[in-house]
C-alpha positions as semicolon CSV with decimal commas, in nm:
position;residue;x (nm);y (nm);z (nm)
1;M;15,027;-10,990;10,060
2;N;14,922;-11,257;10,308
3;I;15,053;-11,339;10,611
4;D;14,942;-11,735;10,656
5;F;14,909;-11,632;11,083
6;P;14,814;-12,048;11,171
7;L;15,083;-12,171;11,030
8;I;15,328;-11,906;11,153
9;L;15,175;-11,930;11,517
10;M;15,219;-12,335;11,452
11;I;15,597;-12,297;11,357
12;A;15,663;-12,055;11,696
13;T;15,518;-12,281;11,931
14;L;15,664;-12,559;11,855
15;A;16,030;-12,393;11,795
16;T;15,944;-12,217;12,176
17;G;15,858;-12,530;12,281
18;V;16,175;-12,720;12,141
19;I;16,378;-12,515;12,246
20;A;16,286;-12,473;12,614
21;L;16,238;-12,801;12,618
22;A;16,630;-12,876;12,488
23;D;16,748;-12,637;12,761
24;K;16,591;-12,873;13,040
25;L;16,650;-13,173;12,976
26;L;16,990;-13,110;12,792
27;L;17,153;-12,741;12,788
28;A;17,045;-12,662;13,146
29;R;17,310;-12,917;13,304
30;K;17,568;-12,823;13,083
31;R;17,546;-12,420;13,196
32;A;17,805;-12,346;13,486
33;D;17,673;-12,258;13,825
34;G;17,523;-11,907;13,817
35;A;17,573;-11,868;13,431
36;A;17,329;-11,695;13,283
37;E;17,134;-11,841;13,029
38;P;17,119;-11,708;12,663
39;F;16,915;-11,494;12,517
40;L;16,727;-11,689;12,244
41;I;16,637;-11,983;12,602
42;E;16,557;-11,718;12,799
43;Q;16,308;-11,568;12,561
44;S;16,143;-11,927;12,442
45;K;16,083;-12,048;12,776
46;S;15,900;-11,719;12,818
47;F;15,712;-11,662;12,543
48;F;15,672;-12,038;12,504
49;P;15,327;-12,047;12,774
50;V;15,169;-11,688;12,593
51;L;15,222;-11,889;12,244
52;A;15,072;-12,224;12,362
53;V;14,777;-12,074;12,568
54;V;14,684;-11,898;12,181
55;F;14,757;-12,156;11,990
56;V;14,515;-12,363;12,178
57;L;14,243;-12,088;12,210
58;R;14,262;-12,027;11,877
59;S;14,325;-12,343;11,726
60;F;14,015;-12,523;11,902
61;I;13,735;-12,291;12,089
62;A;13,739;-11,974;11,947
63;E;13,915;-11,701;11,737
64;P;13,792;-11,302;11,631
65;F;13,794;-11,189;11,252
66;Q;13,691;-10,825;11,132
67;I;13,440;-10,800;10,853
68;P;13,620;-10,691;10,597
69;S;13,338;-10,590;10,347
70;A;12,960;-10,544;10,231
71;S;12,932;-10,897;10,117
72;M;12,698;-10,935;10,472
73;E;12,544;-10,674;10,494
74;P;12,273;-10,578;10,664
75;G;12,338;-10,815;10,923
76;L;12,734;-10,821;10,970
77;I;12,852;-10,477;10,849
78;E;13,218;-10,348;10,736
79;G;13,413;-10,309;11,046
80;D;13,218;-10,513;11,250
81;F;13,466;-10,780;11,491
82;I;13,289;-11,119;11,530
83;L;13,395;-11,365;11,708
84;V;13,377;-11,760;11,534
85;S;13,325;-12,065;11,714
86;K;13,646;-12,380;11,607
87;F;13,452;-12,644;11,780
88;H;13,103;-12,649;11,679
89;Y;13,158;-12,844;11,270
90;G;13,464;-13,068;11,527
91;L;13,776;-12,981;11,612
92;R;14,033;-12,956;11,315
93;M;14,436;-12,990;11,241
94;P;14,536;-12,587;11,229
95;V;14,633;-12,529;10,946
96;W;14,536;-12,841;10,743
97;G;14,214;-12,833;10,835
98;N;14,097;-13,193;10,891
99;T;13,883;-13,296;11,109
100;L;14,030;-13,462;11,388
101;V;13,743;-13,520;11,675
102;P;13,351;-13,434;11,520
103;V;13,153;-13,293;11,670
104;G;12,882;-13,081;11,459
105;E;12,812;-13,077;11,105
106;P;12,718;-12,694;10,894
107;E;12,305;-12,675;10,856
108;H;12,140;-12,521;10,615
109;G;12,133;-12,096;10,722
110;D;12,446;-12,102;10,924
111;V;12,722;-11,803;10,887
112;M;13,049;-11,997;10,864
113;V;13,351;-11,859;10,783
114;F;13,633;-12,079;10,529
115;F;13,858;-12,109;10,277
116;P;13,701;-12,015;9,918
117;P;13,871;-12,270;9,706
118;N;14,216;-12,162;9,536
119;D;14,232;-11,868;9,783
120;N;14,393;-11,781;10,112
121;R;14,209;-11,533;10,255
122;Y;13,941;-11,643;10,521
123;F;13,519;-11,557;10,409
124;I;13,228;-11,531;10,527
125;K;12,945;-11,622;10,420
126;R;12,583;-11,837;10,465
127;V;12,533;-12,245;10,402
128;I;12,298;-12,228;10,150
129;G;12,355;-12,543;9,994
130;L;12,443;-12,874;10,200
131;P;12,600;-13,223;10,029
132;G;12,383;-13,330;9,793
133;D;12,149;-13,032;9,701
134;H;12,027;-12,925;9,443
135;I;12,006;-12,498;9,425
136;E;11,824;-12,271;9,229
137;Y;11,812;-11,925;9,195
138;H;11,621;-11,714;8,997
139;Q;11,454;-11,329;9,024
140;G;11,602;-11,364;9,443
141;Q;11,394;-11,638;9,496
142;L;11,612;-11,894;9,622
143;T;11,503;-12,289;9,597
144;V;11,653;-12,550;9,780
145;N;11,588;-12,951;9,688
146;G;11,282;-12,817;9,508
147;Q;11,130;-12,570;9,827
148;K;11,085;-12,217;9,809
149;V;11,265;-12,040;10,104
150;D;11,016;-11,850;10,251
151;M;11,052;-11,469;10,153
152;K;10,915;-11,143;10,267
153;P;10,931;-10,848;10,158
154;L;11,080;-10,571;10,401
155;G;11,175;-10,281;10,166
156;G;11,408;-10,009;10,427
157;E;11,677;-9,842;10,368
158;P;11,956;-9,864;10,640
159;V;12,180;-9,540;10,714
160;Y;12,504;-9,743;10,652
161;R;12,446;-9,673;10,300
162;P;12,086;-9,617;10,148
163;V;11,880;-9,734;9,843
164;N;11,893;-10,075;9,967
165;Y;11,617;-10,324;9,987
166;F;11,561;-10,582;10,264
167;V;11,385;-10,913;10,220
168;Q;11,358;-11,151;10,512
169;E;11,433;-11,534;10,408
170;Q;11,368;-11,837;10,642
171;L;11,668;-12,091;10,586
172;G;11,594;-12,394;10,744
173;E;11,589;-12,286;11,151
174;H;11,835;-11,957;11,103
175;Q;11,561;-11,553;11,003
176;A;11,858;-11,423;10,736
177;K;11,785;-11,049;10,662
178;I;11,901;-11,076;10,309
179;Q;11,975;-10,695;10,106
180;W;11,924;-10,599;9,759
181;A;12,100;-10,300;9,587
182;V;11,769;-10,074;9,475
183;N;11,844;-9,983;9,054
184;P;11,603;-9,681;9,065
185;A;11,695;-9,586;8,682
186;A;11,510;-9,906;8,594
187;S;11,216;-9,826;8,830
188;Q;10,883;-9,768;8,671
189;N;10,555;-9,623;8,777
190;G;10,687;-9,706;9,137
191;E;10,751;-10,092;9,132
192;V;11,083;-10,114;9,297
193;M;11,328;-10,284;9,037
194;V;11,670;-10,450;9,246
195;A;11,978;-10,605;9,146
196;T;11,936;-10,944;9,308
197;G;12,326;-11,121;9,169
198;P;12,381;-11,393;8,938
199;E;12,133;-11,639;8,886
200;G;12,170;-12,004;8,779
201;A;12,114;-12,332;8,914
202;W;12,393;-12,549;9,080
203;D;12,377;-12,951;9,274
204;V;12,673;-12,946;9,542
205;P;12,868;-13,222;9,514
206;E;12,952;-13,458;9,848
207;G;13,139;-13,298;10,092
208;Q;13,090;-12,969;9,922
209;Y;12,846;-12,692;10,058
210;F;12,737;-12,380;9,865
211;M;12,801;-12,039;9,973
212;M;12,619;-11,698;9,962
213;G;12,654;-11,346;10,093
214;D;12,336;-11,147;10,230
215;N;12,408;-10,956;9,952
216;R;12,269;-11,087;9,704
217;G;12,383;-10,821;9,400
218;N;12,680;-10,738;9,596
219;S;12,902;-11,089;9,710
220;S;13,187;-11,263;9,579
221;D;13,059;-11,629;9,674
222;S;13,009;-11,991;9,509
223;R;12,779;-11,822;9,233
224;F;13,122;-11,728;9,130
225;W;13,392;-11,945;9,254
226;G;13,223;-12,238;9,311
227;F;13,176;-12,490;9,614
228;V;13,359;-12,532;9,934
229;P;13,524;-12,817;10,046
230;E;13,493;-12,979;10,381
231;K;13,838;-12,959;10,459
232;N;13,833;-12,542;10,389
233;I;13,603;-12,495;10,674
234;V;13,711;-12,259;10,975
235;G;13,458;-12,220;11,196
236;K;13,092;-12,087;11,257
237;A;13,018;-11,740;11,319
238;V;12,821;-11,662;11,708
239;A;12,875;-11,352;11,831
240;I;12,943;-11,031;11,648
241;W;13,144;-10,875;12,012
242;M;13,298;-10,518;11,900
243;H;13,231;-10,311;11,573
244;W;13,580;-10,153;11,465
245;K;13,581;-9,938;11,107
246;S;13,910;-9,774;11,103
247;W;14,198;-9,638;11,382
248;S;14,062;-9,285;11,340
249;D;13,669;-9,382;11,496
250;L;13,625;-9,484;11,815
251;P;13,549;-9,875;11,897
252;S;13,188;-9,911;11,971
253;F;12,973;-10,216;12,169
254;S;12,633;-10,082;12,047
255;R;12,612;-10,356;11,790
256;N;12,697;-10,650;12,021
257;T;12,490;-10,943;11,915
258;W;12,463;-11,279;11,898
259;I;12,483;-11,400;11,463
260;N;12,153;-11,580;11,346
């Protein structure tokens, strides 16, 4: 079951705030001198300032998320805790997502948190296509508006997930390390055969974005479920601040870094 935490937080903040305000303006005057505050009023007055601060911070400043899958390997791995800036793409109305104050817009190569179409789960992928772009992806080669994205083979095998192959893409101002799964059964004469994921060509509609995971052969992204509406944007991923894969492990800060 997916819990809509932003909605719950907004309702809790409003409810405790209304109760605290009603007590200040009306109810407190009617109580006898020295009478104890009812439990609900006491708790509301205690929790409202805390809820209000949390609501403002996570709605307009920054919000923490945990990476739940391998779709953004090798840059972001399962168990990474990341910080997402909520103001890079403009101040947005909590829950509804419409822009209140425009500040900036997504750029090619940004790592972005969002809601996919017809899904209330948070996703994180890289921005590949902006509104109006023409995107092509064939045999691992990404092309944006007729220009092939520079791609440099790196080879390699990560220690956390062996039998993978790396390339480096230059997308806008971002250098992204892309991961492909090696298919040993298909490799012949020393030539590496990799699974690069679904291929195709897409025209990005106005007001929408085309997203892909860095783990191209193992990512549920716009190649499967289509474009991301502008109102579904949550924020820009800016930093890894902790790695903690499971409760049986100790948290680690060795992966702390800015996200490119």
